[in-house]
C-alpha atoms as an extended CHARMM CRD file, in Angstrom:
* protein
*
       251  EXT
         1         1  LEU       CA            203.5040000000       -2.8540000000      142.8860000000  PROA      1               0.0000000000
         2         2  VAL       CA            202.7140000000       -2.2080000000      145.7430000000  PROA      2               0.0000000000
         3         3  THR       CA            203.9060000000        1.3910000000      146.4300000000  PROA      3               0.0000000000
         4         4  ALA       CA            202.7410000000        2.5570000000      143.0440000000  PROA      4               0.0000000000
         5         5  THR       CA            200.0120000000        4.7310000000      142.9290000000  PROA      5               0.0000000000
         6         6  GLY       CA            199.3020000000        5.0650000000      139.1250000000  PROA      6               0.0000000000
         7         7  LYS       CA            198.8690000000        2.4740000000      136.4020000000  PROA      7               0.0000000000
         8         8  VAL       CA            202.2050000000        0.4200000000      135.8470000000  PROA      8               0.0000000000
         9         9  GLU       CA            203.0710000000       -2.5800000000      133.4590000000  PROA      9               0.0000000000
        10        10  ILE       CA            206.2950000000       -4.9650000000      135.1810000000  PROA      10              0.0000000000
        11        11  ILE       CA            208.5310000000       -7.0780000000      132.7450000000  PROA      11              0.0000000000
        12        12  ILE       CA            210.1180000000       -8.9960000000      134.4630000000  PROA      12              0.0000000000
        13        13  VAL       CA            213.2120000000      -10.8530000000      132.8630000000  PROA      13              0.0000000000
        14        14  LEU       CA            214.3570000000      -13.9350000000      134.0590000000  PROA      14              0.0000000000
        15        15  ASP       CA            217.9200000000      -13.9740000000      133.1120000000  PROA      15              0.0000000000
        16        16  GLY       CA            218.6470000000      -17.9440000000      133.4910000000  PROA      16              0.0000000000
        17        17  TRP       CA            216.6990000000      -17.8050000000      136.6880000000  PROA      17              0.0000000000
        18        18  THR       CA            214.2420000000      -20.8240000000      137.1770000000  PROA      18              0.0000000000
        19        19  LYS       CA            211.7980000000      -20.1030000000      139.8610000000  PROA      19              0.0000000000
        20        20  ASP       CA            208.6010000000      -19.0950000000      139.9810000000  PROA      20              0.0000000000
        21        21  VAL       CA            207.5460000000      -15.1640000000      140.1610000000  PROA      21              0.0000000000
        22        22  VAL       CA            204.5080000000      -13.3470000000      141.2830000000  PROA      22              0.0000000000
        23        23  ARG       CA            201.5030000000      -14.0890000000      139.3660000000  PROA      23              0.0000000000
        24        24  ASP       CA            199.2680000000      -10.4410000000      138.3400000000  PROA      24              0.0000000000
        25        25  GLU       CA            197.7000000000       -9.5600000000      135.1960000000  PROA      25              0.0000000000
        26        26  ARG       CA            200.1550000000       -6.3850000000      135.1720000000  PROA      26              0.0000000000
        27        27  VAL       CA            203.2940000000       -8.5250000000      134.9510000000  PROA      27              0.0000000000
        28        28  ILE       CA            204.6710000000      -10.0390000000      131.8590000000  PROA      28              0.0000000000
        29        29  VAL       CA            207.4690000000      -12.1380000000      132.1000000000  PROA      29              0.0000000000
        30        30  LEU       CA            210.3230000000      -12.7980000000      129.4370000000  PROA      30              0.0000000000
        31        31  LYS       CA            212.1170000000      -16.1060000000      130.4020000000  PROA      31              0.0000000000
        32        32  LYS       CA            215.7190000000      -16.6210000000      129.1440000000  PROA      32              0.0000000000
        33        33  SER       CA            217.0960000000      -20.1060000000      129.1390000000  PROA      33              0.0000000000
        34        34  GLU       CA            220.8140000000      -19.0260000000      129.2230000000  PROA      34              0.0000000000
        35        35  PRO       CA            221.8590000000      -15.4590000000      130.6610000000  PROA      35              0.0000000000
        36        36  VAL       CA            222.1390000000      -12.7740000000      128.2970000000  PROA      36              0.0000000000
        37        37  GLY       CA            222.7200000000      -10.1220000000      130.9830000000  PROA      37              0.0000000000
        38        38  ARG       CA            221.3730000000       -6.5960000000      131.8110000000  PROA      38              0.0000000000
        39        39  ARG       CA            221.6520000000       -4.7570000000      128.2330000000  PROA      39              0.0000000000
        40        40  VAL       CA            220.0800000000       -7.2800000000      126.7000000000  PROA      40              0.0000000000
        41        41  ALA       CA            217.3800000000       -7.8060000000      128.9960000000  PROA      41              0.0000000000
        42        42  ILE       CA            216.6250000000       -3.8570000000      129.4690000000  PROA      42              0.0000000000
        43        43  ASN       CA            216.5590000000       -3.5840000000      125.1030000000  PROA      43              0.0000000000
        44        44  GLU       CA            214.4170000000       -6.5430000000      125.4040000000  PROA      44              0.0000000000
        45        45  ALA       CA            212.0670000000       -5.3520000000      127.6290000000  PROA      45              0.0000000000
        46        46  ALA       CA            211.9390000000       -1.6500000000      126.3670000000  PROA      46              0.0000000000
        47        47  ARG       CA            210.4950000000       -3.3070000000      123.0050000000  PROA      47              0.0000000000
        48        48  ILE       CA            207.5170000000       -4.6450000000      123.9640000000  PROA      48              0.0000000000
        49        49  ALA       CA            207.1040000000       -2.1030000000      126.9690000000  PROA      49              0.0000000000
        50        50  LYS       CA            203.2780000000       -0.6110000000      125.9990000000  PROA      50              0.0000000000
        51        51  GLY       CA            203.7380000000        2.6970000000      128.3950000000  PROA      51              0.0000000000
        52        52  LYS       CA            205.3950000000        6.4140000000      127.0700000000  PROA      52              0.0000000000
        53        53  TYR       CA            207.6810000000        6.1660000000      130.2350000000  PROA      53              0.0000000000
        54        54  LEU       CA            210.2600000000        3.0490000000      130.8490000000  PROA      54              0.0000000000
        55        55  PHE       CA            211.8560000000        2.3290000000      134.3980000000  PROA      55              0.0000000000
        56        56  HSD       CA            214.8430000000        0.1930000000      135.1500000000  PROA      56              0.0000000000
        57        57  LEU       CA            214.5990000000       -1.8150000000      138.6080000000  PROA      57              0.0000000000
        58        58  ASP       CA            217.2580000000       -3.8880000000      139.7650000000  PROA      58              0.0000000000
        59        59  ALA       CA            215.8220000000       -7.4300000000      141.3450000000  PROA      59              0.0000000000
        60        60  HSD       CA            217.2500000000       -6.6150000000      144.6690000000  PROA      60              0.0000000000
        61        61  CYS       CA            215.2460000000       -3.2570000000      145.1260000000  PROA      61              0.0000000000
        62        62  THR       CA            212.1440000000       -1.7640000000      146.6780000000  PROA      62              0.0000000000
        63        63  MET       CA            210.7230000000        1.5860000000      145.7790000000  PROA      63              0.0000000000
        64        64  SER       CA            208.9370000000        3.9470000000      148.3390000000  PROA      64              0.0000000000
        65        65  GLU       CA            205.5760000000        5.0190000000      148.1290000000  PROA      65              0.0000000000
        66        66  GLY       CA            204.1820000000        6.6400000000      144.8910000000  PROA      66              0.0000000000
        67        67  TRP       CA            207.8960000000        6.3260000000      143.3290000000  PROA      67              0.0000000000
        68        68  ASP       CA            206.0310000000        5.7710000000      139.5090000000  PROA      68              0.0000000000
        69        69  THR       CA            204.0770000000        9.4560000000      139.9050000000  PROA      69              0.0000000000
        70        70  LYS       CA            206.9790000000       11.3410000000      141.1790000000  PROA      70              0.0000000000
        71        71  LEU       CA            209.1590000000       10.3530000000      138.8900000000  PROA      71              0.0000000000
        72        72  LYS       CA            207.0950000000       10.9210000000      135.7890000000  PROA      72              0.0000000000
        73        73  CYS       CA            206.5140000000       14.1780000000      137.1400000000  PROA      73              0.0000000000
        74        74  ALA       CA            210.1900000000       14.8110000000      136.8710000000  PROA      74              0.0000000000
        75        75  CYS       CA            210.7920000000       13.3480000000      133.5550000000  PROA      75              0.0000000000
        76        76  THR       CA            209.5050000000       15.4910000000      130.6520000000  PROA      76              0.0000000000
        77        77  GLY       CA            211.2550000000       15.4730000000      127.3460000000  PROA      77              0.0000000000
        78        78  ARG       CA            214.7160000000       14.3320000000      127.3310000000  PROA      78              0.0000000000
        79        79  THR       CA            215.2560000000       13.8720000000      131.0370000000  PROA      79              0.0000000000
        80        80  VAL       CA            216.7070000000       10.5340000000      132.7570000000  PROA      80              0.0000000000
        81        81  VAL       CA            215.1280000000       10.4110000000      136.4680000000  PROA      81              0.0000000000
        82        82  THR       CA            216.7890000000        8.9900000000      139.4500000000  PROA      82              0.0000000000
        83        83  CYS       CA            216.2130000000        8.7590000000      143.2370000000  PROA      83              0.0000000000
        84        84  LEU       CA            218.0220000000        8.2550000000      146.5250000000  PROA      84              0.0000000000
        85        85  VAL       CA            219.3100000000        4.7380000000      147.4130000000  PROA      85              0.0000000000
        86        86  LYS       CA            219.2270000000        3.4390000000      150.7790000000  PROA      86              0.0000000000
        87        87  PRO       CA            220.5460000000        0.0540000000      151.7310000000  PROA      87              0.0000000000
        88        88  LEU       CA            218.4400000000       -3.1250000000      153.0860000000  PROA      88              0.0000000000
        89        89  ASP       CA            219.0010000000       -5.6120000000      155.6210000000  PROA      89              0.0000000000
        90        90  GLU       CA            217.9670000000       -8.9650000000      155.2140000000  PROA      90              0.0000000000
        91        91  ASN       CA            214.3110000000       -8.2440000000      156.1550000000  PROA      91              0.0000000000
        92        92  TRP       CA            213.8740000000       -5.7990000000      153.2450000000  PROA      92              0.0000000000
        93        93  LYS       CA            213.8950000000       -2.8410000000      155.8610000000  PROA      93              0.0000000000
        94        94  TYR       CA            215.9890000000        0.5370000000      155.3090000000  PROA      94              0.0000000000
        95        95  LYS       CA            219.4730000000        0.2360000000      157.1940000000  PROA      95              0.0000000000
        96        96  LYS       CA            219.8390000000        3.1960000000      159.8810000000  PROA      96              0.0000000000
        97        97  ARG       CA            222.9630000000        4.1950000000      157.6240000000  PROA      97              0.0000000000
        98        98  GLY       CA            224.6970000000        4.1390000000      154.4210000000  PROA      98              0.0000000000
        99        99  GLY       CA            223.0800000000        4.8080000000      150.9780000000  PROA      99              0.0000000000
       100       100  TYR       CA            223.8700000000        7.5830000000      148.9430000000  PROA      100             0.0000000000
       101       101  SER       CA            222.0700000000       10.8010000000      146.7540000000  PROA      101             0.0000000000
       102       102  PHE       CA            224.3430000000       12.6220000000      144.0470000000  PROA      102             0.0000000000
       103       103  VAL       CA            226.9690000000       10.4920000000      142.1260000000  PROA      103             0.0000000000
       104       104  SER       CA            229.6330000000       12.0000000000      140.3380000000  PROA      104             0.0000000000
       105       105  LEU       CA            232.4320000000       10.6570000000      137.6930000000  PROA      105             0.0000000000
       106       106  SER       CA            236.1220000000       11.8160000000      137.7720000000  PROA      106             0.0000000000
       107       107  PRO       CA            238.2040000000       12.7420000000      134.9320000000  PROA      107             0.0000000000
       108       108  LYS       CA            238.6770000000        9.1030000000      134.4240000000  PROA      108             0.0000000000
       109       109  LEU       CA            235.1150000000        8.4640000000      134.8230000000  PROA      109             0.0000000000
       110       110  GLU       CA            235.3390000000        6.4000000000      138.2800000000  PROA      110             0.0000000000
       111       111  VAL       CA            231.9780000000        6.5200000000      140.0820000000  PROA      111             0.0000000000
       112       112  LYS       CA            231.8940000000        8.6020000000      143.0380000000  PROA      112             0.0000000000
       113       113  TRP       CA            228.5770000000        8.0810000000      145.5600000000  PROA      113             0.0000000000
       114       114  TRP       CA            227.9650000000       11.1600000000      147.8600000000  PROA      114             0.0000000000
       115       115  SER       CA            225.9710000000       10.1690000000      151.2090000000  PROA      115             0.0000000000
       116       116  GLY       CA            224.5020000000       13.4390000000      151.6530000000  PROA      116             0.0000000000
       117       117  TYR       CA            221.3250000000       13.2960000000      153.1200000000  PROA      117             0.0000000000
       118       118  LYS       CA            221.6770000000       16.2540000000      154.4750000000  PROA      118             0.0000000000
       119       119  LEU       CA            222.4470000000       17.8840000000      151.1110000000  PROA      119             0.0000000000
       120       120  ALA       CA            219.3260000000       15.9580000000      150.0430000000  PROA      120             0.0000000000
       121       121  LYS       CA            217.0720000000       17.4190000000      152.5290000000  PROA      121             0.0000000000
       122       122  ASP       CA            218.2920000000       21.0560000000      151.5220000000  PROA      122             0.0000000000
       123       123  CYS       CA            217.5300000000       20.4010000000      148.0140000000  PROA      123             0.0000000000
       124       124  LYS       CA            214.5770000000       21.3030000000      145.8600000000  PROA      124             0.0000000000
       125       125  VAL       CA            212.5250000000       18.3060000000      145.1320000000  PROA      125             0.0000000000
       126       126  ALA       CA            214.1690000000       17.6560000000      141.6760000000  PROA      126             0.0000000000
       127       127  GLU       CA            217.8930000000       18.7660000000      141.1110000000  PROA      127             0.0000000000
       128       128  GLU       CA            220.4880000000       18.1730000000      138.2990000000  PROA      128             0.0000000000
       129       129  THR       CA            223.4080000000       15.2250000000      139.1340000000  PROA      129             0.0000000000
       130       130  MET       CA            225.9020000000       14.7310000000      137.4010000000  PROA      130             0.0000000000
       131       131  ALA       CA            225.7570000000       11.4590000000      137.1100000000  PROA      131             0.0000000000
       132       132  PHE       CA            223.9930000000        7.9890000000      138.1380000000  PROA      132             0.0000000000
       133       133  THR       CA            224.2550000000        4.0840000000      139.1870000000  PROA      133             0.0000000000
       134       134  GLY       CA            221.7520000000        1.8750000000      137.5770000000  PROA      134             0.0000000000
       135       135  CYS       CA            219.5420000000        0.3050000000      140.1410000000  PROA      135             0.0000000000
       136       136  ALA       CA            216.8580000000        2.5860000000      139.5360000000  PROA      136             0.0000000000
       137       137  TRP       CA            215.8000000000        5.2690000000      136.7620000000  PROA      137             0.0000000000
       138       138  MET       CA            213.2040000000        6.5130000000      134.5320000000  PROA      138             0.0000000000
       139       139  ILE       CA            213.4740000000        7.8740000000      131.1820000000  PROA      139             0.0000000000
       140       140  GLN       CA            210.6880000000        8.1410000000      128.3350000000  PROA      140             0.0000000000
       141       141  LYS       CA            210.5500000000        5.3430000000      125.8090000000  PROA      141             0.0000000000
       142       142  ASP       CA            211.1730000000        7.3960000000      122.8700000000  PROA      142             0.0000000000
       143       143  TYR       CA            214.2710000000        9.5220000000      124.2590000000  PROA      143             0.0000000000
       144       144  PHE       CA            215.6740000000        5.9640000000      125.1600000000  PROA      144             0.0000000000
       145       145  TRP       CA            215.7420000000        4.5230000000      121.4620000000  PROA      145             0.0000000000
       146       146  GLU       CA            216.7770000000        7.9400000000      120.4630000000  PROA      146             0.0000000000
       147       147  LEU       CA            219.6000000000        7.2820000000      122.4340000000  PROA      147             0.0000000000
       148       148  GLY       CA            220.4310000000        3.9710000000      120.7760000000  PROA      148             0.0000000000
       149       149  GLY       CA            218.9100000000        1.7000000000      123.6850000000  PROA      149             0.0000000000
       150       150  CYS       CA            221.6560000000        0.0460000000      126.2100000000  PROA      150             0.0000000000
       151       151  ASP       CA            224.9610000000       -0.4800000000      124.3930000000  PROA      151             0.0000000000
       152       152  GLU       CA            225.1870000000       -4.2400000000      124.1490000000  PROA      152             0.0000000000
       153       153  SER       CA            228.7250000000       -4.2780000000      122.7530000000  PROA      153             0.0000000000
       154       154  LEU       CA            229.7380000000       -3.1770000000      126.4860000000  PROA      154             0.0000000000
       155       155  GLY       CA            229.2330000000       -6.1270000000      127.7450000000  PROA      155             0.0000000000
       156       156  SER       CA            226.7230000000       -8.1960000000      129.9940000000  PROA      156             0.0000000000
       157       157  TYR       CA            226.6700000000       -6.1170000000      132.9380000000  PROA      157             0.0000000000
       158       158  GLY       CA            228.5950000000       -3.1390000000      134.3150000000  PROA      158             0.0000000000
       159       159  HSD       CA            228.6360000000        0.3640000000      134.1990000000  PROA      159             0.0000000000
       160       160  THR       CA            225.0050000000        0.9410000000      132.8780000000  PROA      160             0.0000000000
       161       161  GLY       CA            224.6250000000        4.2380000000      135.1440000000  PROA      161             0.0000000000
       162       162  SER       CA            227.5180000000        5.4530000000      133.7150000000  PROA      162             0.0000000000
       163       163  GLU       CA            226.9200000000        4.6990000000      130.3330000000  PROA      163             0.0000000000
       164       164  TRP       CA            223.4020000000        6.8030000000      130.1310000000  PROA      164             0.0000000000
       165       165  SER       CA            225.2790000000        9.4980000000      131.9460000000  PROA      165             0.0000000000
       166       166  LEU       CA            227.6050000000       10.5330000000      129.4510000000  PROA      166             0.0000000000
       167       167  LYS       CA            225.1000000000        9.9000000000      126.8330000000  PROA      167             0.0000000000
       168       168  VAL       CA            222.9060000000       11.9890000000      127.8630000000  PROA      168             0.0000000000
       169       169  TRP       CA            225.0910000000       15.0350000000      128.7250000000  PROA      169             0.0000000000
       170       170  LEU       CA            227.5700000000       14.6690000000      125.7150000000  PROA      170             0.0000000000
       171       171  HSD       CA            224.8520000000       13.0590000000      122.7150000000  PROA      171             0.0000000000
       172       172  LYS       CA            225.4950000000       15.5000000000      120.0440000000  PROA      172             0.0000000000
       173       173  GLU       CA            221.8990000000       15.1710000000      118.3220000000  PROA      173             0.0000000000
       174       174  PHE       CA            219.7850000000       14.4760000000      121.6180000000  PROA      174             0.0000000000
       175       175  PRO       CA            221.6630000000       16.2960000000      124.7850000000  PROA      175             0.0000000000
       176       176  GLY       CA            219.5340000000       15.8710000000      127.8940000000  PROA      176             0.0000000000
       177       177  ARG       CA            219.5650000000       16.3570000000      131.5250000000  PROA      177             0.0000000000
       178       178  LEU       CA            219.9130000000       14.3320000000      134.5400000000  PROA      178             0.0000000000
       179       179  LEU       CA            217.4850000000       14.8220000000      137.2990000000  PROA      179             0.0000000000
       180       180  ILE       CA            217.4130000000       12.9940000000      140.9530000000  PROA      180             0.0000000000
       181       181  ARG       CA            214.2990000000       13.0450000000      142.9270000000  PROA      181             0.0000000000
       182       182  VAL       CA            214.9890000000       13.2100000000      146.4670000000  PROA      182             0.0000000000
       183       183  ASP       CA            211.6430000000       12.3930000000      147.8610000000  PROA      183             0.0000000000
       184       184  VAL       CA            211.7720000000        8.8400000000      146.2040000000  PROA      184             0.0000000000
       185       185  ILE       CA            213.6380000000        6.1470000000      148.0430000000  PROA      185             0.0000000000
       186       186  CYS       CA            215.1030000000        3.1010000000      146.0220000000  PROA      186             0.0000000000
       187       187  GLY       CA            215.9560000000        0.4440000000      148.7340000000  PROA      187             0.0000000000
       188       188  HSD       CA            218.8210000000       -1.6800000000      147.6740000000  PROA      188             0.0000000000
       189       189  LEU       CA            220.1590000000       -5.0680000000      149.0590000000  PROA      189             0.0000000000
       190       190  PHE       CA            223.8980000000       -4.6710000000      148.8970000000  PROA      190             0.0000000000
       191       191  GLY       CA            226.0150000000       -8.1620000000      148.4910000000  PROA      191             0.0000000000
       192       192  THR       CA            223.5930000000       -9.9720000000      146.4310000000  PROA      192             0.0000000000
       193       193  ASN       CA            226.1250000000      -10.5480000000      143.4370000000  PROA      193             0.0000000000
       194       194  THR       CA            228.2530000000      -13.3190000000      144.9270000000  PROA      194             0.0000000000
       195       195  ASP       CA            226.9350000000      -15.6380000000      141.7220000000  PROA      195             0.0000000000
       196       196  ASN       CA            227.6330000000      -13.1320000000      139.0370000000  PROA      196             0.0000000000
       197       197  LYS       CA            230.5650000000      -15.6780000000      137.4840000000  PROA      197             0.0000000000
       198       198  ARG       CA            228.1140000000      -16.7040000000      134.3260000000  PROA      198             0.0000000000
       199       199  TYR       CA            228.7720000000      -12.8340000000      133.4350000000  PROA      199             0.0000000000
       200       200  GLN       CA            232.1870000000      -12.1990000000      134.0820000000  PROA      200             0.0000000000
       201       201  VAL       CA            233.2360000000      -13.1580000000      130.5630000000  PROA      201             0.0000000000
       202       202  ASN       CA            231.2610000000      -10.3210000000      129.3080000000  PROA      202             0.0000000000
       203       203  MET       CA            231.6700000000       -7.6800000000      131.7770000000  PROA      203             0.0000000000
       204       204  ALA       CA            232.3060000000       -3.9320000000      131.0640000000  PROA      204             0.0000000000
       205       205  SER       CA            235.4690000000       -3.5720000000      132.8470000000  PROA      205             0.0000000000
       206       206  ASP       CA            236.4960000000       -0.2660000000      133.3700000000  PROA      206             0.0000000000
       207       207  SER       CA            239.2110000000       -0.0890000000      131.1300000000  PROA      207             0.0000000000
       208       208  VAL       CA            236.7670000000       -1.2700000000      128.6750000000  PROA      208             0.0000000000
       209       209  PHE       CA            234.3620000000        1.3020000000      129.6810000000  PROA      209             0.0000000000
       210       210  TYR       CA            236.8650000000        4.2160000000      129.5530000000  PROA      210             0.0000000000
       211       211  HSD       CA            238.0590000000        3.2480000000      125.9520000000  PROA      211             0.0000000000
       212       212  TRP       CA            234.0330000000        2.8170000000      125.1370000000  PROA      212             0.0000000000
       213       213  ALA       CA            233.6780000000        6.8150000000      126.1630000000  PROA      213             0.0000000000
       214       214  ILE       CA            236.9680000000        8.0060000000      124.9830000000  PROA      214             0.0000000000
       215       215  HSD       CA            235.4370000000        6.3300000000      120.9590000000  PROA      215             0.0000000000
       216       216  ASN       CA            232.3060000000        8.0700000000      121.4620000000  PROA      216             0.0000000000
       217       217  PHE       CA            232.5290000000       11.1610000000      123.4200000000  PROA      217             0.0000000000
       218       218  GLY       CA            236.5120000000       11.9450000000      123.3310000000  PROA      218             0.0000000000
       219       219  ASP       CA            236.9060000000       15.1460000000      121.6260000000  PROA      219             0.0000000000
       220       220  VAL       CA            234.5910000000       16.7080000000      124.5480000000  PROA      220             0.0000000000
       221       221  LEU       CA            234.7470000000       14.3020000000      127.4140000000  PROA      221             0.0000000000
       222       222  PRO       CA            237.5920000000       16.0790000000      129.5440000000  PROA      222             0.0000000000
       223       223  THR       CA            236.2530000000       19.2770000000      129.3510000000  PROA      223             0.0000000000
       224       224  LEU       CA            232.8470000000       18.6060000000      130.2020000000  PROA      224             0.0000000000
       225       225  VAL       CA            233.3410000000       16.2340000000      132.9210000000  PROA      225             0.0000000000
       226       226  ASN       CA            235.9820000000       18.6590000000      135.0870000000  PROA      226             0.0000000000
       227       227  ARG       CA            233.1010000000       21.2900000000      133.8140000000  PROA      227             0.0000000000
       228       228  LEU       CA            230.1300000000       19.5130000000      135.3500000000  PROA      228             0.0000000000
       229       229  LEU       CA            232.6740000000       18.6950000000      138.4830000000  PROA      229             0.0000000000
       230       230  PHE       CA            233.3800000000       22.1120000000      139.1430000000  PROA      230             0.0000000000
       231       231  ARG       CA            229.1190000000       22.9820000000      138.8750000000  PROA      231             0.0000000000
       232       232  TYR       CA            228.3090000000       20.4420000000      140.7220000000  PROA      232             0.0000000000
       233       233  ARG       CA            231.2330000000       19.9940000000      143.3610000000  PROA      233             0.0000000000
       234       234  CYS       CA            229.3760000000       21.9340000000      145.9960000000  PROA      234             0.0000000000
       235       235  TYR       CA            226.3630000000       19.7240000000      145.9410000000  PROA      235             0.0000000000
       236       236  TRP       CA            228.8160000000       16.7660000000      146.9790000000  PROA      236             0.0000000000
       237       237  GLY       CA            231.3550000000       17.5170000000      148.7790000000  PROA      237             0.0000000000
       238       238  GLY       CA            230.7990000000       20.1060000000      151.8140000000  PROA      238             0.0000000000
       239       239  ASN       CA            228.6630000000       20.9830000000      154.4560000000  PROA      239             0.0000000000
       240       240  ASN       CA            225.3700000000       22.5840000000      154.2200000000  PROA      240             0.0000000000
       241       241  SER       CA            226.8010000000       26.2200000000      154.1220000000  PROA      241             0.0000000000
       242       242  GLU       CA            229.1120000000       25.2560000000      151.1250000000  PROA      242             0.0000000000
       243       243  LEU       CA            225.6320000000       23.8570000000      149.4260000000  PROA      243             0.0000000000
       244       244  HSD       CA            223.7940000000       27.5650000000      150.2930000000  PROA      244             0.0000000000
       245       245  ASN       CA            226.8490000000       29.1490000000      149.3780000000  PROA      245             0.0000000000
       246       246  CYS       CA            227.0370000000       27.6720000000      145.7300000000  PROA      246             0.0000000000
       247       247  ARG       CA            223.4040000000       28.4480000000      145.5760000000  PROA      247             0.0000000000
       248       248  ARG       CA            223.8190000000       31.9430000000      145.8470000000  PROA      248             0.0000000000
       249       249  ARG       CA            226.9320000000       31.9650000000      143.2350000000  PROA      249             0.0000000000
       250       250  LYS       CA            224.6370000000       30.4400000000      140.7860000000  PROA      250             0.0000000000
       251       251  SER       CA            221.5760000000       32.6530000000      141.1420000000  PROA      251             0.0000000000
């Protein structure tokens, strides 16, 4: 609320959480006496959201100044937009080290986070990325539902970003693209998931997610993942000279 520069509506899902939250006319609170998990919570919030854009943010995160306006500028049509992630300390201040920018998936769908702040500084304001994590991302509401919302069959939580990365790139009817805004920062308080036993029964394990991906995209998945890795590896894996050399080859 503090760092948003436009008109926003906040929908908080208290997923088994009993403590009070901030009272504000822009805040809608959905209370769940029993935990339903991230995917159900996101879908329920999306159903009552009034705006054109949806933005998901984990509870243990902050956003930099003007995040809403900057992300909306890049979130056109069938696009998902994410941002840089920096770790927070116990005082909710950015740590000097850590965090990541671009994200990729291996052929086995393992998530790779690339630190790459130097890379980000050399990028355009909005760059394509192969994948993203699920802590902070924007999508137009119509496109969210074109892709079916969060697939609740995958479990309460886990692999949210990977799920949407594959949906956006591989959907047969409504393919889109993923962008990262390198001028928007999500501050993330890591190590907050120590009390997550309530979700373990329904967590989307690596094996469950991999079989879900093969079932839904098996005919094109291996080819596309390898092609995307080749296309973007210069952004993530090397030094700045490799980045610029790749830029010249692409142009």
